[in-house]
C-alpha positions as CSV (number, residue, x, y, z in Angstrom):
1,M,-73.9,-206.0,86.6
2,P,-71.7,-205.1,89.5
3,L,-73.4,-205.7,93.0
4,R,-74.0,-202.6,95.2
5,L,-73.6,-203.7,99.0
6,T,-73.2,-201.1,101.8
7,D,-70.4,-200.9,104.0
8,E,-72.5,-202.8,106.7
9,E,-73.0,-205.6,104.0
10,M,-69.4,-205.9,102.9
11,C,-68.5,-206.1,106.6
12,V,-70.8,-209.4,106.8
13,V,-69.4,-210.9,103.9
14,F,-65.9,-210.4,104.9
15,A,-66.5,-211.6,108.4
16,A,-67.9,-214.8,107.2
17,A,-65.0,-215.4,104.8
18,A,-62.8,-214.7,107.9
19,P,-62.7,-218.3,109.2
20,L,-62.4,-219.9,106.0
21,P,-58.9,-221.1,104.9
22,I,-57.2,-218.4,102.6
23,E,-57.2,-220.6,99.6
24,C,-61.0,-221.0,100.1
25,R,-61.8,-217.3,100.2
26,G,-61.9,-216.5,96.7
27,A,-64.2,-219.2,96.2
28,F,-66.4,-218.1,98.9
29,L,-66.5,-214.5,97.4
30,Q,-67.3,-215.7,94.0
31,Q,-70.1,-217.9,95.2
32,V,-71.6,-215.1,97.5
33,A,-71.6,-212.6,94.6
34,S,-73.0,-214.9,92.0
35,A,-75.8,-216.0,94.7
36,L,-76.6,-212.4,95.5
37,G,-76.6,-211.6,91.7
38,G,-79.6,-213.3,91.5
39,Y,-81.9,-211.1,93.5
40,R,-83.3,-207.8,92.5
41,E,-83.2,-206.4,96.0
42,I,-80.3,-206.7,98.4
43,G,-80.7,-206.1,102.1
44,P,-78.5,-207.3,105.4
45,G,-80.8,-210.5,105.9
46,L,-80.0,-211.5,102.6
47,V,-76.6,-211.1,102.6
48,H,-76.4,-212.8,106.1
49,R,-78.3,-215.7,104.7
50,I,-76.1,-216.1,101.6
51,C,-72.9,-215.9,103.4
52,A,-74.0,-218.4,106.1
53,E,-75.2,-220.9,103.5
54,T,-72.0,-220.6,101.5
55,Q,-69.9,-220.5,104.5
56,R,-71.5,-224.0,105.4
57,K,-70.6,-225.3,102.1
58,L,-66.9,-224.4,102.2
59,Y,-66.0,-224.5,105.8
60,D,-64.3,-227.8,107.0
61,P,-64.1,-227.9,110.8
62,P,-61.1,-229.2,112.5
63,E,-61.2,-232.7,114.1
64,F,-60.4,-233.0,117.5
65,T,-59.3,-236.5,118.6
66,T,-59.2,-237.7,122.1
67,G,-56.3,-240.2,122.8
68,T,-53.0,-240.2,124.1
69,G,-51.0,-236.9,124.7
70,G,-52.4,-233.7,126.0
71,K,-52.5,-231.4,129.0
72,Y,-55.1,-233.4,130.9
73,H,-54.9,-236.7,129.7
74,R,-53.7,-239.4,132.0
């Protein structure tokens, strides 16, 4: 059965997908849809929670190193 999300809920989903690398966004959308498919009633709070949980699984933040080089390093 297809999901029915409001425009606001779709904006939340796409905003949560934006920081992910392009190659991870399809998996993100599939996982969000699968998780939301398990609920009878879907609202903005649930969509936000599912997106945040899924994003945490897929997001690999960049590592900043300190060392030689850089504008302020001496």
